[in-house]
N, C-alpha and C positions, 0 to 999 in steps of 0.2 A: 602495570597490572590492571585488572578489571575488577571493580567492586559491584556487587548486586545490592541495590538499595530497597528498603521497605519503609512505608509510612508516609511517602510524599503524597500530598493531595492536590497540590497546585504548583504552577511554575515558580512561585515565590519560594516554595520549599526547596526546589532544585537550586535556586540562586543562593539560598542560605547555606546549604551544604557545600556548594562550590566555593563560597567565600570562606567558610571555616577551613576547608582543606587547603586552599591556596595561601592561607595565613601561616601554614606550617613551613618550617625551613626546608628548602630544597624540594618542595612539592609543587607540581603543576597539574591541576585537575580540571577536567571538563565533565560536568554532570548533564546527562541526557534524561529529561523528564519523561520523554516518550517511551524509551526503552528501560527506564528505571535502573540505569547503570552509571558508573563513573569510570572514566579512563584516567588513570593516575600515573604520572611519571615522577619518579623519585631520583634525584641526583645524590650520589653518595650512599652511605649505609646508616645514616643517623636516624632514619625513620623506617619503621617496619610495618607490617600488615596490621598488627595489633594496635599500633599507634593511630593508624588511619581509621580503623574500626572504632576505636575509643573516641576519636574526634567527631565522627558521624553520630555516635550514640550520645555524646555530650550535647549535640545540637537537637536531640529529641527523636532521632531516627535509628533504624537498624541497618547494618551492613555486613556483608561477608564476601570473601574473595572467591572469584570464579576461576578455577584452575583446570577444569576438565569438562568433557562433554557430559559426564554424569552429573556434575554440578549444575550445568545448564538444564539438564532434564529435570533435576530436583526443583530448580527455580521455576521452570515452566509448569510443573505440577502444582507448586504452591500458588503460582499466579492463576492457574485454572480454578483452583479451589476458591481463591479470593473473588474471582470473577463470578463464579457460580453463586457465592453468597450475596454478592452485590445484585445479581439478577433476581435472587429470591426477595431481597428487600424491595426492589422496584416493583416486582410482580405483586407483592402483597400491599405495599404502602400506597401505590398509585390508586387502585380501586377503592381502598378504605378512605383515602383523602377525598376522592370525588363524592363518595357517599356522605361523609361528614359535611362537606361543603354544601351539598344539596339540601340535607335536612336542616342545616343551620341557617341557610340564606333564603330558603323558599318557604314562605308562611304556610302554604297549603300542606307542607309536610310536617308541620309542628303538631304531631300526634302526642297523646298523653305519654309523658316520660321520655320524649325525644332527646332531651338534654343528657339524660343518663346513658342513652345509647351512644350519643356523640362522645360523651366522656369515656366510655369503655373502648370505643374504636380508636379514639385519639390517643388513649394510653398506649395501645399497641404500637402505633406509629412513632410516638414521642420517645418511648422507652427503648424499643427494639430497633425500629427503622432508623431513627435519628442517632442511634448510639455512636456511629463513626464520627459524627460531628461533635458530640459531647466529648468523646475520647480525645479527638484531635485538639479541641479547645483546652482540655485539661493539660495535655502535653505541652501545648504552646504556652499556657499560663505558667507552667513550671519553669520554662526557659525564657520567661519575660517577653513573649512574642504574641502577636495577634494576627489572625487571617480571617478570611471569610467564614471559615468554620466557627470561629469565635462568635461572630455576629449571628450566624444561623442558630447556633446552640443557645445563645442568650435570648434571641427572639422567640424561638420555639418554646423554651422553658418558661419564659415570662408569660407568653400568651396562654400556655397550658396551665401553669400554676395559678395565674390570676383567675382563669375560668374555673379551675377545680375549687379554688377558695370560694368563688361566688356560688358554685353549686352546693358545696357542703356547708359553708358557714355564712354565706351572704344571702341566703334565702332564694337564690335563683332557681334552685331545684326543690324548694319546699312544697309539700303536698297541699298546703293551705292557700297557695297562690300560684298563678300561672308562671311558667318559666320565663325569665326575662332574657331574650336573645341579645339584648344590648349589652349584657354583662358577660356574655360568653364569646370566646374567640377560638373555639376548638378548630374551626376551619383554617385559621391562620397557623395553628400549631401543627396541622397535618399537611396542608397544601405546600407550605414552604419546604419541609424536608423531602416530601415526595418528589417535587419537581427538581430540586437540587440533586437528589439521588439519580433521577433520570438523566440529568446532565452528566453526572459522574459515570453513569453506565455508558453513555454515548462516547465519552472521552476515553473510557477504558477500552472500548472496542477499537478505537483509532490507535491507541497505544499498543495494543496487542498486535494489530496488523503491521506496525512498524517492525516488530521482531520477526514476523512470519516470513519476510523476505530471506532472512538468513537461514531459517529452517528449510524453506523451499529449495534454496541453493544446495544445502547439505544433503537433501534427499535425492539430488540428481545423480550422485555417485553410485557406482555398482555396490550392492550389499555383499555379494559373494564373488569369489574368484576361484578359478581352477589353476593350480600351479603344479609344476613338475618337481617332485622331491624324491630323491633316491630312485629316479627312473620311473616313478609312478605318478599318475595324475591324482591330485588331492584337492578336494573342495574345502576352502577355508573362508572365513570372514575377510572382507577386503582390507580391514584395518590391521590384519595380521601379516600382510605382505611385507617382505623386507627387500631393501635395495639389492639388485643382482639376481633376484629370483625370476624364473621364466614362467610367464602366464600363458595359458591356452585360451584364445579368444575365438569362439565359433561365430559363424555368420548370424547376425541379428543380435549379438550380445554387446553389452557395453564394455569398453576397455576399463579395467578396474583402477588403474593408476597410470601416471605418465611413464613412458618407456620408449624403447627402440625395438623395431621389428628385427628379429633374428632369423625368422623363417616364414615363408609364405608370401602371397600376393593378394591384394584385396583393394576395396575402396572403403574409405572411412568418412562417415557423415559428421562433419565438424560444425554444422550450422548453429548448434547451441552455443558454441564458444566463439566462433569467428564471424558468423553471419553469412558465410559462403554458401550459396544455395545448391551448388553441385558438389557431391562427395569427391574427395581427392583420392588419387591412386597412391597406394603405399606398397613398398616392397622391402627387401632386406636393407637395413640401415636407415629406414625412414623413421622419423620421430613421430610419436602419437601421444595424444593427451587423454588423461582419464576422463570418464563420463561421455566420451565420444562413442559413436556406434559403428561397429564393423558391419558393413552392408554387403560384403563380397565373400571371399574365401576364408578358410581357416588361417589364423595367424598365431605365431609364437612371439610373444613380446617380453623383452627383459625390462624389469622395473628399474627406472633410473631416479625417480623422485616419488616420495610418499608423503602422506600426511599434509602438513602445512606448506610443503614445498611445491605441491602440485598446482597446475594452472587453475583448476576449479577452486582450490582453497584460496588462491591469490585473488580470484574474482570475488569470492565470498568476503574476504578481508576488505576489498575495495568498497563493497556495499556497506559493511559495518562501519568503516571509517567515514564514508560519506554520510551515513545516517547520524553518526555521533557528531559530525561537523555541522549539522543543521541546527540552527538556533531554534529551540522549541517555542511555539507560539506563546507570546506573553499576553494573556487576556487582559483587557482593560480593567476588568473588575479586580483581578489579582494585583495589577500594577499599582492601583490606588488604594488597595485594602490596608496597606501599612498606615495610611493617613485616615482613611474613611472609618475603619472599625474602631480604633481607639477614640476618634473624635465623637462618634455616635455614643459610645459608652460614656465618655466624659460629659456630653451634652445631657444625656439621660440622668446621670448622677447629679449634675449641676441643677437640672430642672427640679429634681426632687428636693434638693437642699433649699433652693430659692423659694419654692412654694411652701415648704414646711416651715422655714424660718420666717418667711414673709406673711403667710396666711395663717400659720399655726394649725393647719389642718393636714393630718397625715394622709387621709383618704384622697384629698384634692392633689396633694403632692405626688402620691403614688399613681393616681390616675394620669397625671400629666407625664410622669416618667415612663409609665407603661406605654402611653400613646406615642412617645418618641421612639421607643424600641420597636413598637409594632409598625408605625408608619415607615420606619427605616429598615424594617425586616426585608431582606433582599429577595423577595419573591420574584419581582420583575427581573432582578439580576439573574436569578436562577433560571428563569424562563428565556432570557434574552438569546442565549446561544442555542440551547437544545431545541426550542420551537422552530427557530429559523433553520437549524440543521435538519430537523425532522422533515419540514416542508420542502426544503431545498433538495435534500437527498431523495425524498420520496418522488418529487417531480423529476429529478434526474433519472431515477430508476425507471420511471414510465417512459422516458426518452432514450433508454438504453445507456445511461451514463451513471457509473457508480463512483461517488465521492467518498473517500475513506474517512474523512473527519475534518474537524475545524482547523487542524494544523495545516491543511493544504491550501487554505484560502488566502493566507497573508500575501502571497506574491502574485496572485492571478491578476490583480488590477494593473501590475506593472509589466506583465509579460509582453515582450516585443519581438522575440525570436522563437520559432518553433523548429526543433531539430527532429528529423525523421530517420528512422532506420529504413532500409529498403525491403529486405526479404521478410515477407509476412506482414509488413506494415503498409508500404505503398503498393506492394504486390501481394498476390494471393499466397505465395510460399509454396505453390504446387506447380511443377513443370507441365506445360501443355504444348501440343503440336500447333504451330502457327502457319507452317507452310510445307507443302510437299512439291518438290521440283524433280522432274524426270528427264532423262535423256531421250533422244529420238528412238522410237520403236518400243518404248516401255510406257505402259499406262499407269496412272496413279494407283489404280486398284491393284495391279500386279505388284507394284512397289510396296504398298501397304500390306499386302498378303504375305510377301516374303519377309518384310521387316517385322510384322507382327508375330509371325511364327518363331523367328529367332529370338526376338526381344521378350516374348512371353516366358521364355525359360530363364531369362536373366533377372537379377535382383536390383540392378542399378535404377535409381529414380527416373533417369532419362529413358531407359529401356521400358520401364513400367508405363511411362507416359505414352510412348509410341504404341505399346501393346493395347492400352486403353483406347487410343485414338483409332487404331485399326478396327477394333471390335465395334466402336461407336459408329464408324462410317459404313458398317455393314459388310466389311471384307470377311470372306470365309478364311479363317486362319487354320491351316493344317498343322499337324503335329510335327515338330522338328526332330530329327535324329542326328546322332553323332555331334551333339551340342558341345561346344568348348568355349569358355570365356577366358579372355586374356586381360588381367587386371590393368586398368588404366588405358586400355587400347580399344577393345571391342569384343565381339563375339562372332562365332561362326557355327554353321550347322547345315544339314542337308534338308532341303524343303522340296518335296515332289521330285526327288532325284537330282536336284540342282544344289551344288554347294554354294551357300550364300555367306558373304562377309558383311558385317554391320559394325561401324565404329568410327574412329578417327580417320580422317581422309588419308593421311600419310600411311597409317597402318593398313587400311584396306588396299591402297595402291600397292603397297609392298607385298601383301598376300597374293595379289593378282599378277605380280611380276611387272608392275608399271613403275614409272618414275614417280617417287613420292611427292614431287613438286608440280606434277603435270595437271593436277585438279585445280585449274584456275577459277572455276565457277564457285567452288566452296571457299577459296582463299579469302574472297572479299567479305564473306560472312563472319570471319573470325574476329572482325573488329566490333561486332555487336552481339551476336547471338551464339548460343550453343547449337550444334547441329551434328548429325551423324551422316556418314556416307555409306551407300549400299553398292555392292558390286558382285557380279557373278560371271562365270564363263569368260574371264579375261578382260572384262571391261567395267568401268564405272557406270552404274545404271541410274543413279539419282541421289538426292539428298533430302533429309527431313529436318526441318528447323524447329527447335523447341525453345521455349522461353518461359520464364517465371512471369506470368501475365500480370499487368497492372490492374489493380482493382477498378471496377467500372466507375466508382464514385470518386476516385482519387483526384482526377483533374479538377472536378468541381470543388472538392474540399480545399485544394490548394488555392483556387481562385477566391473562395470565400474568406480564407485566412488573409490573403493579400488585400481584399476589400476592407478588412478590419484594421489594416495597417501593420500586420504582422509579417515578419520576414521568414520564409521557409528555407531550411537548409537540409540537404541530404547527407547523411553520415552513415557509411556502409563498410562492412568488411569484405564486400564482394569486389570483383575485378573493376578496374577503372573504366574500361570500355562499357561493361554491362551497366554500371552505376550511372554513367553519363547518358546512356541511351534512355534509361528509365526517367532520369531527370528532365531530359528534353521532352519526353512524352507527356510529363505532368507539369511542365513549365516551371521547374526549379532551377535557378541560376547558380546557386552556391552548392558545390558538390565536393565532398571529401571521401575518397574511396580507399579500399585496402587498409582499413583502420582496425587494429586489434582492440580488444576490450579495454586494456589499460590506457591505450592511446585515445579511445573515445572519451574517457574521463578527462584526459588532458585537454582534448579539444573543447569539451564543455566548459572546463575551468578557464581556458583561454578566452572563450567568448564572454564569460562573466567578467574576467579582468578587463576586457575591452569595453565594458559598460553595458553589455546585453543582459537582459533578464530572460532566462532560457527555460523553455518547456521542451521535454524530450518525449518523443513518441516511439515506442518499440514493442517488441513481442518476444524476444529471446533472452536467454541467460546473458548473452554478450551485451545486452542493453541494460541489464539490471543495475550495474554500478553507475553507468552514465545517467540513468533515470534518478538514482539516489543522489547523485551530485548536482543535478539540475535543480532549478528553483521549483519546477513542477513536473512530475512524471506522469505520462499517459501510457497505459498498457492496452494493447488490443485484447479483446475478450477471448480470441482464439489463440493467444500466446501462451507461453509457459507459466507455470505457477510461480516461478521465481520472479519473472518480470512483473506479473500482476501484483505479487506481494510487495515488490519494491516500489511500485507506482503509487501515486497519489490519487489518480483517477483511472478507472477502467472503462473502456468502450466496449460494452457487452456485445453489440451488434457487429463490431469490427468495421464500422463505417466511419471513415475519417472525417466526414462532414460533421460528426458529433464533436470534433475537437473545438470548433468555433463556438458551438452551443455550450459545451462544457465550460469553456472560459467565461462566457457570458453568464451562465448560471452560477458559477463560483463567485464571480465578481458581485453578482446581485445578492447572493447569500451573505457574503462578507459585508456588503453595504447595509443589508437589513440588520445583521448582528450589531454593527456599529450604531445604527439608528436606535435599536432596542436598548443598547447599553447607555447611549446618550439620553434617551427618554427616562430610563430607570434612574440614572444619577440626577438628571434634572428634576425629576419628581421628588427625590429625596431632598435635594437642596431647597426646593420650594416648600415642601410639607413639614420638614423637621422643625423649622422655626415656628410654624403655626401650631404644631403639637406642643412645643415647649412653652408657647405663650398661653396654652389652655384653650385656644380657639378650636382645635381639633381634639375631640375626646377619643378614647380608644375605639368606640363604635365607628365613628367617622374615619378614624385612622385605618381600621380594617377594611371599610368600604373603599377608601381611597387606594389602599394597597391592591384590593381586588380589581378596581378600575384600571390601575396601572398595568396589572397583569393582562387584563383583557386587551388593552391597547397593544401590548407587545405581541400577543397571539394574532390579533387582526393584522398587524403590520407584517408578521411573518407569512401569513396566508397569501400575501401579494405575490409571493414567489411562484404560485401556481400559474401565473400569467406568462411565464417564460415558455416560448414556443420554438419549435425547430425552424 
């Protein structure tokens, strides 16, 4: 079963819930922090849903079972509301924090009564903006646990309450004397929660994008269907179809669910599911899949599989399983917080007691204790990830590379294999005419004129490519009459009084009364390209070769990846001969063709078992599960919403040369984050003992913390140096 979880704020929360659930008899659970869900497997009947929910609630979080699409929609709505509230907190707290920091730290802005203004603005941030940290700290305290929320809350409240006391009772805000900025730490109380909230907002965006892949996949299916009931055509919602019902699928419509053709002939575009660039011919008894597009004639299809049994639903489940199988990124700050937070609290308390008992002065003791909390307040930790991510993702956006969030960075440094889909990735995904060959006595212009006239009336992608090419070359295309299309074979019509046949070589030969195997010129092309044969007046007149053209920059992109020591692999659902021709053209040695979506996942998994760290580059629904399974997923910006949502990095410009740049930028961003975290922890290790010893007072502690934050920001700005 699947549980939706609420209240998790870091990866350690997910680990705690997972540990609690797995301690139950007969329970095996995997908690995904990114999707805020738990996949729970229960053996036997000793544990029920209420027991699982109670265990999660005992750990300090909320849970509910997800049993239907309506439940998922309710959870999505709740998540959207929570995201909106978080966005409001960031939008209000960040500007207020910057104002408070400016008027607190710049002497020129110390106007009369500035401390009271800082007090008022800080109160908004501390009470309302930082409330999530206070609430989480209270919840953790009730369950005997501490996280970074605990330290953020303690640090913010300590700085705020100390400053408020100094303002009201300590004379810092007295009218008879100038305000003493050395006693006020409102900038600490506002900057810390503002930047940590910013980090949470960035993290939330990444988490929501993880679930959007599933939503995009589910959106691909047809929403409505036309079925035959009691001899009448009736429009219904596609989820109301029952097995055995006959659906009417008109040209251009999506097939609502998996089924078998019981009447009609047509071509079906399955590229979203199989990667095959050319629509396949279907006739009576042909199996068709839901969400594929009927591009030819009218079909009657009997539904054979519905709901979770359909091919689209199975691909969706593959993506869900792959996402849940990914270990969520364990931020260094979260991993050590179990030691760091209680240690800092203990040191602060111990500092107060030692100074109080040793010096007998409460003010001195409190000053040293507050200095410890302020100097350890994780402002630099809060900045470490979001600033590097902001600069890195901003730089990537300017280079046409969209990085979804920090969870994509963990594996980039170890990527050694890049797997490419073919259609729409290495190639443009659009059929183009690449060669026109004519027999003796026929000019290319005449061939294109006749071909363009017939194909302009057809709906097949190859026909449309030929019609476009004929028009683009300036051929005068007359109107065809007596047009007739034969599904999976070709089309015919009368052009300028001549009956013209365009289509498969064997079919054209048959229509002309010739030996179907006599066309030796076209036979050798069958090993590499798609082509059509033209004939009229009893003879073959020529051939038009069409191809899904390789992107102009693809060979250079592959060469650049090889120069980086990466191994390119072509993984396609297209025919073996077509895939190998493209691989040869772009200089890829490893090729696996005619691979279905489920098999793509298996191929990626096998590469990983063999020790490879795999990045997958694709653009279609058939690539979504493979991208989710891979260590790093790239989606072409021109690809489907499902592929983009399932990916970790999107190449907006559709230029494969960006793959190498994206890997370099991701590695650099991860390196900067680790440097920032290392600096932040190193700073704390060095400064906390000094604060405890009384060497660093709260004023110097605040300045040191600010300096630490500036170092983190400056280090992050180095990411702007990354170039194409």
